N, C-alpha and C positions, 0 to 999 in steps of 0.2 A: 372615664370611658364607660365603666360599668353603670348600668341604669338602676337596677335594683340590687345593690351590691351587698352581699353577705347577709347573714341572719344572726340576730342576737340570741343569747340564751343557750348556746350550744358549746360543746367542748372543742377547744382549739385542736386542729389536726396536727400541729407541730409540737406544742409544749403540753398538750392535754390539760390546759388550764380551764376551769369551769367559769364561764362568763355569764353573768346574770343580767347585764344591761342589753339594750337593743341597738348599740352603736354599729354593729357589723364588723368590728375589729376586736382582736384579742387584747385584753387589758394588760397582758404580761409581755407578749412578744410583738404585738402590732400586726399580726397576720390576719387576712380576711377570714372570717368565719364562713364555713361552707366550702373552703378550698379543697381540691382533690387530695386524697391521702396518698401521696407519692413519697415513698421512703427516700429515694435518692435526691429528690428535689428539695423536700422540706427538712429532712433530718440531716442528710449528708451534705447539703448545699451544692450538689452536683447537678447542674441544669441539663437534663437529658430526658426526653420523653420515652415512654415504654415502647416495646416493639410493635404494639398494635395501636399506638396513638400518633395522630398527626400533630397535635399541639396540646400544650398544657398552659393554662393562664390563671393567675391569681393576683392579689394585690397586697400592699403593705401600707400601714398608716404613715410611716416614714421610710424613705429608701435606705437609710442607714440600718434599718431593722433587718435587712437581708443578710447582714454579715455576722450571723451567729457563729459561723465557721468560715474558713477560707473558701471563697467562691471559685468554682471550677466550671468552665464552659468548654466541653469537649469539641473535637474537630468535626464531629458529626451533627453538631447542634447549631442552630441559628437562634439567637436570643435577642429580644427587643424589650426596651423599657418605654412605656407610654406615660408621658407626663406633660400636662399642659396642652394636650391636643397634638403633640409631636411624638414620633416614634424614633427612638435612638437605638441603633444596633450595638450590641455588646460583642466585641471581637473575641475570638477564641483565646483561652489562656486561663491563668489563675490570678485572682485579685484579692488584695487586702483592702481594708476600709479606706485608708488615705490614698493609696495608689489608684483605686477605682475612681474616686471623684476627681482626682488630679488628671487622669486620662480622659474621662468623660466629664469635662468641666461645665457642660451645659445642663447637667442634672442637679437638682436641689435636694440635698440629703435630708432636709427636715420636712419635705413635702411628700404627700402620698403619691403613689404611682402603681401602675399595673405592669406585670411581667408576662411576656409571651415567649414561650419556649417551643420551637418547632424544629423541623429536620432539614438537613441539607440535601438529603436524597428523597425522592418521591416515595410516598407510602402506597404500596399496591393494595387495591381493594378488588376482591374477586366477585364476579356476578355470574350466576348460572340461571338459564331459562330453558324450559323444556316444552314450551307451548308456542313457539314461533312457526310460521308457515311460509311456503314458497308461493309463487304465482299459481301453481296447480293445486294449492291448498294441501300440499304434503307437509306433514309435521316435521319440524327441525328442533334439535337441541343444541344449545350453544353455551360456551363458557368464555368469559372475558376477564381480563385484569386491567384496571385503570390506575395509573400512577398519579397520585394527587400531591400537590405541593402548595404552600401558602405563597401567593405571588404579590398581593397588595396588602400590606399590613393594616393601613387605615380602613379599607373596605372590610377586611376580615374582622377587625375589632368592632366595627359598627354592627355587624350582623351576628357574630358569634360570641363576642366577649361582653354580653349583657349580664351574665352571672359567672362567678369563678367556676372552672371545671376543665374538662378535657374534650377533645374531638377524637373519637376512636373509629376503628374500621366498622364497627357495628352501626354507629350513627351515620357514617358516610354511606354505608350500603343502603340504609333506610331512606336517606335523602336522594340518592342518585339512581336507585333501581328503576323508578318509573321513567326517567329520561333515557337511560341506557336501553331499556326495553323498547321504548317508542322508536328511537332511532334505528335500532337493529331490525325491528319489525317492518319499518318503512323500506329499509334497504333490501332485506331478503324477500319481502312480499311482492316487490316489483320485478323479481327475476325468476326465471324458470329453472327447474332442477337441472336440466341438460345443459343450459347455458353456464350455470355455476360450476357444474362438473367439468366443463371443458375450459374454464377460465383459470389460468395458472396464477394470475395476480389477484385472486379473490380475497385472500387474507389482507393484502396491502390496501385494496380498495375499501374493505370493511373497516380496517383500522383507521384509514384516513377519514372516512365518513364519521365515525364515532368521535375521533379526536377533534375535528373541526366543530362538530355540533356541541360537544361538551365544553370545549374551550370557550365558545361563544356564550353559553348559558351560565358558566361558573365565573366569568370575569366580573360580573356585578357583585359577587359575594367574596371577592378577594382570593379565590381558589383558581388553580390552573391544572388542567389535565395534561401532564407533561408527556406521558406515553400511554398508548392503548395497545393491547396485545390480544388477539383472538387465539385462545388456547385450543379450542375444539369447536367444530361445527359438523354435525352429523345428522343423517336421516336413518331411522330404524323402520324396517318393514316387519309387520306382524301378520300372522295368519288369523283365521277366524276364532281360534282358541286363545288369542293374545299371546302366542308364543313367538319369540323373535326369530324371524327367518334369516335376516341378514342386516348389515349396516353399511351405509355409504358415508365415509368421512370426506366431506368437502374441504375441511381444514383439520389437520391432524398432526401429531408428533410421531416420532419413530416407535414409541411404545404402543400407541394405538394402532399403527399400521400392522403390527405383528399379531393382533388378535385374530382368533379363528373365524369369527363371524363377519369379518370385514370382506365385502364383495364389491365388484364394480357395478356401475349403473345398469349395464346390459344384463348382468346376472341377476339383478333384483327383480326386474320387470321385463316381461315378454311383450310382443307387439300388441296382443289383445289387451293386456293391462294398460299399456300406454294409450290405447284408444279410449279406454274407460276413464283414464286420468284426463285426457283431452276433453272428453264430453263433460266431465265435472268442472273443468276450467271454463268451458263455454257456458255452462249453467250458472256459474258464479258471475260471469260477465253479464249475462242476461238479467240476473237478479240485480246486479249493480245498475243496469239500465232502468229496471222497473222500480226498484225499492231502495233508493238512496236515503230514505228517511229512517231506516232501521237503526236504532241506537246501538243495539247489541252487536251489530256488524260494522261498527264504525271503523275499527282497525282494518278489517278486510277491505272496506271500501277505499280507504287511503292506499292500501297496497295495490288494489286493482287499478286505481287512478295512476299510480306510479308505473304500473305495467303498461297501461295504455300509452303513456308518454314515451316509454322506452320503445314500444313497437312503432309508433308514429315516427320516432327519430330514426329507426332502422330503415323505414320506407323512404324517408327524405335522403338518407345517405346512399341508398341503392341507385345505381345508374339504370338498371332495367328491372322488369318485372321478375325475371328469373333470380336476380340477386336478392330481391326482397324475400322471395320464398326460401332461398338458401340461408338467409339470416334469421329465419324463424318468425317472420312477420306475415305468414300466409293467412292467418285468420283475420287479422286487421285489414289486410289487403283485400280479402274477399268482401268484407263489409263495405269498404270504400267503393269497390267496383259495383257492388249491388246498389249503393246509393247513387252512383253516377249513371247506372242503367236507367234510373227513373228520370234522368235529365238528358234525354236523347239529343237535345240540341247542342250539347257540348262535345259529343263524340265526332271528331272530324279526322280520324286516322289513328294508327297504332301509336306513333310517336307522340302525337298531340294528346292522345288519351292517357298515356303514362305521365305526361307532364301535368295533366289535369288531376290524376290520382295523387301525385305528389303535392299539388297545390291544395287539394282538399285535406290531405293528411296534415299539411302545415297549419291550416285553419283550425282543425280539431286539436292538434297538439298545442297550439297557442291557448285555446280555451282551457284544456286540461291543466296546462302549466299555470295559468292565472288562478284557477281554483285550488291547485296544490299549493301555490304560494300563499294564498289567503288562509288556507287550512293550516299551513306550517306556522304562520305568524300567530294564529289563534292558539295552536298547541304550545308554542314558545311562551306566550303570555300565561297560559294556564300552568305550565311547568314552573315558571317563576313564582306564581302565587302559591302553588303547592309546596315548593321548596321553602319559601319563607314561612309558610304556616307549619310545616313539619319541623323546621328549626325552632320555631317558637314553642311548639308542643314539647319538644325534647328539653328545652330550657325550663319549661314549666314543670315537667316531671322531675327534673333535677332539683328544682327548688322545693317541690313537695317532699322528696326524699330527704333533703337537708332539714326541712321543717319538722320532720318526724323525730329528729334527734334532739330537739329543744327539750330541756329538762323542766322548765317552768310550764306547769299544766295549762294555766290560763293563757299565757302567751302563745303556747303551741296551738291551742284551740283557735285563737284569733287568727294566727297565721294560716292555719290549715283552712279555716273558713274562707278567708280572703283568696287563697290559692284555688280552692274548689270552685269558687265563683268564677275566677279567671279561667279555669278549665272548662266550666260549662259554657262560658262565653266563647272559648276557642272552638268547642264542638259546634255551637251555633254558627260560628264564622265558617267552619268547614262546610256545613250544609249550604250556606250562602254561596260559597265558591262553586259547589256542584250545581246549584240552581243557576248561577250566572253562566256556567259552562253549558248547561242545558239550553238556556236562552240563546247562547252563541251558536249552538247547533242549528236551531231553527233559523237564525239569521244566515247561517251557511246554506241552508236549504233555499232560502230566498235568493241568495247570491248565485247558487247553482242554476236556478231557473232563469235569472237575469243573464247569466253567462251563456246558457243555451239559446236564449233569445238573441243575444249579441252574435253568437255563432251563426245563426240563421241569417242575420243581417249581413254578416261578412260573406257568406256564401252567395247571397243575392247580389251584393256589390261586386263580387268576383264574376258572376254571370253577366252583369251589365258591362264590366270591363271586357269580357270575352266577346260580347255582342258588338261593342265599339271596335274591337280589333278586327272582327270579320268585316265590318263596314269599310275599314281602311284597306283591307285586302281587296274588297270589291273595287275601291277607287284605284288601287294599283292595277287591277285588271283592265279598267278603262284606259289607263295610260298605256298598257301593253297593246290594246287594240289600236291606239293612235300610232304607236310604233309600227304595227303591222301595216297600216295604211301607207305610212311613209315608205316602207319596204316595197309595197306594190307600185308606187309611183316611180321609185328608183328602177324597178324592173322594166317598166314601160320606157323610161328614158334610155336605158341600156339597149332595149330592142330597137328604138328609133335610131340611135347612133349606129347600130349594126346595119340597119337598112340603108342608111345614108352611105356608109362605107362600101356596101355591096352594090350600090348603084341601082337600087330598086326603083320601081315606077313611082311617078309623082303622086298617083292616086293612093298608093299604099302608104307613102310617107305622110300625105295629108290626112289620111284616115287615122294613123297613129298619133299625129300631132293633135287632131281633134279629140281623140280618146284621152290623150294626156291632159289637154286643157279641161276636159270634162271631169276627169278624176281629180285634178288639182282643185278645181272649183268645188267639187263635192267634198273633198277633204278639208278645204278651207272652211266651208260651211259647217261641216261636222266638228272640226276642231273648235270653232267659235262656240257652237252650241255645247259641246262637251266641256269646254273651258268654263263656260258659265255654270253648267251643272256641277262640274267638279269643284269649282270655287264655292258654290252654294253648299255642296256636300261637306267640303272641308270646314266651312264656317259652322255648319250644323254640328259636325263632329267635335269641333273645338268647343262649341258651347256646351254640348253634352258632356264632354270630358271635364270641362271646368266645373259644370254642375255636379258631376259625379265626385270630383276631387273635393269640392266643398262639402258635399254630403258625407264623404268618407271622413274628412277631418272633423266635421261637426259631431258625427256619431261616435267616432273614436275618442274625441275630447270629452263627450258626455260620459262614455263608459269609464275612461280613466279617472274622470272626476268622481264618479260614483265609487270606484275602488279606493281613491284617495280619501273620500268621505268615510268609507267603511274603516279604513286604517286609523283615521283620526278619532272616530268613535271608539275603536278598540283601545287606542292609547289613552283617550280620556277616561274610559271605563276602568282601565288598569290603574291610572293615576288616582282616580277617585277611590278605588279600592285601597290603594297604598296609603292615601291620606287618612281614610277611615281606620285602616289597620293601625297606623302609627298613632292616631288619636286614641284608639282603644287601649293600646299599650301605654300611652302617656297617662291616660286616666287611671289605669291600674297602678302605674308607678306613683302617681300623685296620691292615690288612696293608700298605698303601702307607706309612703313617706308620712302622710298625715297620721296614720295609725301608729307608726313608730314614734312620731313626735308626741302624740297623745299618751302613749305608754311611758315615754321618758318623762313627760310632765307629771303624770300620776306618780311615777316612782320618785321624782324629785319632791313632790308635795308630801309623799309619805315619809320621806326622810327629814322633813322640816319639823321644827318645834311648833308648839301651839301658838306662840307669839308671832312667829314668821307666817304661819297660815293666815292669821287675822290680818297681818300687815299687808300681805300680797293679794288677799281676796278683794273682790269688788265690794262697793259700799253696802248694798243690801245683803250680800252674802256675809260680809264681815260682821254686820250687826247681828244677823241670825246666828252666826257661828259663835260670837262672843256671848250672846244670851244663853245659847245651849251649853257652852263650857261653864258659864257661871252657875247655871242651874245644876249641872252635873257635879260641880265642886261643892255647892251648898247641900246637895242631897246626901253627900257623904260626910257632912260635918257633925260634930257632937254638939250637945246643947250649950256647952261653954263656948265653943267656937262660934255658934250662931249668935250668942249673946254679945260676944266681942264684936262680931260683924255688925250687929245692930247698933252698937255704940259708934262704930266708925261711920255708918250710914247716917246716924243722927247728927253726928258732928258735921258731916258734909252738907246735909240738907236742912240743918237747923230745926230738927224735930226731936221729940222726946225719945228716950231710949225705949220706952214701952211701945210707942208707935212704930219705931224702927224694928223692934223685935216682932211685932205683929205682922209687919209687911214681909219680913224675911221668912217667918213661919208660913205666911200665906203663899209665898212663892214656892216654898218647899212642899206644902200640901198640894198645890196645883201640879207640881211635877210628879208627886207620888200618885195623885188622882189620875193624871194622864197615863202613867205607867199601869195603874190598876185597870183603867178602862181599856187600854190596849190589850192587857192580859185577858179581860173578860171577853173582848171581841174575838180574840184568838180561840178561847175555849168555846165560845158560841159557834165559831166557824167549824171547829172540830165536831161539835154536837150535830151541826147541820150535815156535815159529811157522813156521820154515823147514821143519821136518819135516812139520808139518801141511799146509803148502802143497804140499810134494813128494808127500805121500800123496794129496791131492786131484788133483794132476796125474797121478799114476800111475793113479788110478781113471778119470779122464777120457780118458787116452790111453795104454793099456797097451802098445800096440805101440811107440810112441815111447819110453816109459820103458824097455822091455826093450832097445832099441837103444843107450841112453845109460847107461853104467856107468863108475864110477871104477876106477882100477887095483886097488883093494881089493875090487871086486865089488859096491859099493853102488849102488843106483838113484839116477840123477841126472836132474833136470828137463831138458827140451830146451834151455832158454836159460841154464842155470847154468854158472858159470865155476869154482866150487869145490864139492866134495862136501859136502852138508849133514850127513853122518854123521861123516866123519873130517877134513874140511877140505882134502883133497888137491886140487891144481889139476888141472883137466880139460883135456886137450889137445883143440883144435878140429880 
């Protein structure tokens, strides 16, 4: 499981044995070199992490090597042995060598393995932030505790167990602080101070938000946020001299509620101060409208967007305009009414106007939610990248600290050089992550512009729907007129019947019958014409509605397709970064492995005899090596040995002893001449260096150089005892 496992040349943390090779394991007890120095785990063989440690992990060359003493696994510990890509849990209890492998018969005692020791209870990690803000931009201070636990052993081993070590609260705080702060800032920045002060379930809501976000982000790395607790959430008010006037605890315990400076919200701010706070909030919202591109205000922009979504949601939930004001959405409602005032064709009554306000709020809320969703996905991807990179940097620092304990000077220098290069590459990678996030921000700006354009299209589509609805109302009005004409005919019939019953004159009855026939004929003609016009209007409305529905589906499909394309590009960008990141780590692992192999090869060659070196070397190297060794041997021979060697050569090559002696002496003279020439070159090089130094000294101090000359007239440095040109001694 470990990728760059152990460091050679360091002292074993368990048996203190000095190891000179680069195998990564102790030659005496088989423990991985660079393992954490935990007295209970390594010396007492009691597998339990420290109070500030979530996990301890190390490895052994053979699993049987862990039984230096009786193995004890306490009830508060969860222990795993990773071997062959599988994780086996070790139950609680005490174990001897034979009983252990009898109970866990899937483990191989002669094979290497990695041991992971973690906790049964979650490890609390505390976070404290003093620069959070509300929707009114009032500063908040918050303290949280997050209980962390190892949930998936394979995922945890893949990301954390690349080198032997521990996972402490300090490391977890460094890894999780950006994510915890981001989630808390988004939650608190979208809520007003008064709303939070009157929300009794604020602690539970904030805990649930943090728990769900952290659980989702940590699942990939094998960790789980088991519980999240908000310890304190307060707002401090200061005067012009930075003296604390009072504090409002939105979330507090009993001890904090007993402090003298604790006050209620109405005691901290009067009505005039609330008006100033409201104006500041409106200014921030107007700045959000005008300057969404400011990078330094990115967090505030996300909070204001969350606040906008919350206010639009309150308007949608309100049944009347009065309820919307009572729920604190008056500012957003005024903006919507102002926008509707520019569209006078939509205002057709108080009830209809309120429905139109809610419809406009729904459109704007949908736009803000789409932007917030995309921004959230981008922040999650960035958080995953930063978490992985911070984890890699922590492991790299651990390896650097382990490399500093290597006793072999040359091996330590090579290891540190390799690790420093990896550290430089990691810093460059961090800059690339920030640059990628910077590009993503500009893509977010383009997305925001496209979302505003889509919002305008939705408003236009809604206006067209309202126009078609009014046309249908007009058609229903024509039907009402037809019904009125029918009522008029019925009244005439009733009048005629009444005249007949009363025995009226024939002229009056004939006149009413004539009027009835005229009205019926006129109504018949009007109904026929109106039926044709009504049918034509219905057909036209159906065509327009169908066209509008097709337009709505087409534009919405294009918008959703663009959002999907953006998500695919983000996923592709993250996957490409992950592949490049894993490739960089693999290259560093390969370089470390090749360096270790080269060191082991050099050490093995150094331990070989001269005959073995010649036998294992390549043919050209073997010939040169044998010739060099022969010349070195002959250079140290006495005349009698050279004469005997000449006799042997003469016997082998069928030449006279004198000729063989001459050849042997010639080779010796060549070797000695080569050594003499090398010495002459070295001396000449030293003289050249002295001349260069004297030239520099003469340029720097010409007056002093002119005063110092040798008997032969050469320039001499002020502190020289011999002339660098001719070697003559200089009198002082």
